[in-house]
C-alpha positions as CSV (number, residue, x, y, z in Angstrom):
1,X,87.8,80.9,103.2
2,X,86.8,79.2,106.3
3,X,89.4,78.3,109.0
4,X,92.1,80.5,107.6
5,X,92.7,82.5,110.8
6,X,90.3,85.5,110.6
7,X,88.6,84.8,114.0
8,X,91.9,83.8,115.6
9,X,93.4,87.2,114.6
10,X,90.2,89.0,115.8
11,X,90.5,87.2,119.2
12,X,94.2,88.3,119.5
13,X,93.3,91.9,118.7
14,X,90.4,91.7,121.3
15,X,92.9,90.4,123.9
16,X,95.2,93.3,123.3
17,X,92.2,95.7,123.9
18,X,91.2,93.9,127.1
19,X,94.8,94.0,128.4
20,X,94.7,97.8,128.0
21,X,91.5,97.9,130.0
22,X,89.1,98.4,127.1
23,X,86.0,96.4,126.4
24,X,84.8,94.6,123.3
25,X,81.4,93.5,122.1
26,X,80.7,90.9,119.4
27,X,78.1,90.1,116.8
28,X,78.4,86.4,116.0
29,X,75.4,84.8,114.2
30,X,76.9,81.3,114.3
31,X,78.3,80.8,117.9
32,X,76.9,83.8,119.9
33,X,76.7,82.0,123.2
34,X,79.8,79.8,123.1
35,X,83.0,80.6,125.0
36,X,84.8,81.6,121.7
37,X,84.6,85.2,122.9
38,X,85.3,84.5,126.6
39,X,86.3,88.0,127.6
40,X,83.7,89.9,125.6
41,X,81.5,92.3,127.5
42,X,78.6,91.4,125.3
43,X,77.9,88.8,122.5
44,X,74.8,88.7,120.3
45,X,73.5,87.2,117.1
46,X,71.2,90.2,116.6
47,X,73.0,93.0,114.6
48,X,70.3,95.5,115.7
49,X,71.0,94.8,119.3
50,X,74.8,95.4,118.7
51,X,74.0,98.6,116.8
52,X,71.8,99.9,119.7
53,X,74.5,99.1,122.3
54,X,77.3,100.7,120.2
55,X,75.2,103.9,119.6
56,X,74.1,104.2,123.2
57,X,75.0,107.7,124.5
58,X,77.3,106.1,127.2
59,X,79.1,103.7,124.8
60,X,82.6,105.0,123.9
61,X,85.9,103.5,122.9
62,X,84.7,99.9,122.3
63,X,86.2,97.3,120.1
64,X,83.2,96.0,118.0
65,X,83.7,92.7,116.3
66,X,81.3,91.9,113.5
67,X,81.9,88.2,112.7
68,X,80.3,87.0,109.5
69,X,79.7,90.6,108.2
70,X,78.0,89.2,105.2
71,X,75.1,88.0,107.5
72,X,75.0,91.1,109.8
73,X,75.6,93.8,107.3
74,X,75.9,92.4,103.8
75,X,76.2,94.3,100.6
76,X,73.4,96.8,101.3
77,X,73.9,97.8,105.0
78,X,71.7,101.0,105.0
79,X,71.8,102.2,108.6
80,X,74.4,99.6,109.5
81,X,77.0,101.6,107.5
82,X,77.2,103.6,110.7
83,X,79.7,100.9,112.0
84,X,82.1,101.9,109.1
85,X,81.3,105.5,108.6
86,X,80.6,107.0,112.1
87,X,81.6,104.6,114.8
88,X,85.1,105.9,114.9
89,X,83.7,109.3,116.0
90,X,82.4,107.5,119.2
91,X,86.0,106.2,119.7
92,X,85.0,102.7,118.6
93,X,87.2,100.4,116.6
94,X,85.3,98.0,114.3
95,X,86.5,94.7,112.9
96,X,84.5,93.3,110.0
97,X,85.1,89.6,109.4
98,X,84.0,88.1,106.1
99,X,84.7,85.1,103.9
100,X,85.0,87.3,100.7
101,X,85.4,91.0,100.1
102,X,82.5,91.1,97.7
103,X,80.2,90.1,100.6
104,X,80.8,93.5,102.2
105,X,79.7,96.8,100.5
106,X,82.3,99.1,98.9
107,X,81.3,101.8,101.3
108,X,82.2,99.7,104.3
109,X,85.4,98.4,102.7
110,X,86.5,101.9,101.7
111,X,86.2,103.1,105.3
112,X,88.5,100.4,106.7
113,X,91.8,101.7,107.9
114,X,93.5,98.3,107.8
115,X,92.7,95.2,105.7
116,X,93.8,91.7,106.7
117,X,93.7,89.3,103.8
118,X,93.9,85.6,104.5
119,X,93.8,82.8,102.0
120,X,91.2,83.5,99.3
121,X,90.4,82.3,95.8
122,X,92.6,83.2,92.9
123,X,89.8,85.3,91.4
124,X,89.4,87.3,94.7
125,X,93.2,87.6,94.9
126,X,93.2,89.4,91.6
127,X,90.4,91.7,92.7
128,X,92.3,92.7,95.8
129,X,95.4,93.3,93.7
130,X,93.5,95.5,91.4
131,X,91.6,97.3,94.2
132,X,94.7,98.1,96.2
133,X,97.2,98.4,93.4
134,X,99.7,95.8,94.8
135,X,100.5,92.9,92.5
136,X,101.8,90.8,95.5
137,X,98.1,90.4,96.5
138,X,97.6,88.2,93.4
139,X,99.4,85.6,95.5
140,X,96.9,85.6,98.4
141,X,95.4,82.4,97.1
142,X,98.7,80.7,97.9
143,X,98.7,81.8,101.6
144,X,99.0,79.0,104.2
145,X,96.6,78.6,107.1
146,X,97.2,81.5,109.6
147,X,99.2,83.4,107.1
148,X,97.9,86.8,106.0
149,X,98.7,90.2,104.4
150,X,98.1,93.4,106.4
151,X,97.8,96.6,104.5
152,X,96.0,100.0,104.2
153,X,95.2,102.2,101.3
154,X,98.4,104.0,102.0
155,X,100.8,101.3,102.9
156,X,102.2,98.3,101.0
157,X,101.1,94.8,102.1
158,X,103.2,93.0,104.7
159,X,103.0,89.3,105.2
160,X,102.4,87.9,108.8
161,X,101.8,84.5,110.4
162,X,99.6,84.1,113.4
163,X,101.1,82.4,116.4
164,X,99.3,81.2,119.4
165,X,99.9,82.4,122.9
166,X,99.3,79.6,125.5
């Protein structure tokens, strides 16, 4: 769902990377030239351009943020599956942001180390609970704005609430 906190969390993760001296690049098809990603090394609305930068022989250890993954990668990513299946071998960390899990292919979802679930529909809550085997995720449709679950395939969900750093 829109305005639940996904981009806010991505920005906080990006700031952690920059505070450690690492760079991040962003695909954002909606606001690629706004200051939303003020410390990004590169912002684009062209997924192929992001792909070419990430795969450049000198690119290593980047945080790659793919906002609106459904637009940039979708359910049939073909060569863009590289972000999920191979980018880690280049030292990259990739964040895939999407409104709904069904907008991103199973191959991409299955490669994610961590999943952050913000408020979603009741139907999607039940899908996540089934996919991850945790009944508590059936309550994801009840989450408040900025509240989310964090989990992996090997850890139970934990609930968090985003706070802003001024």
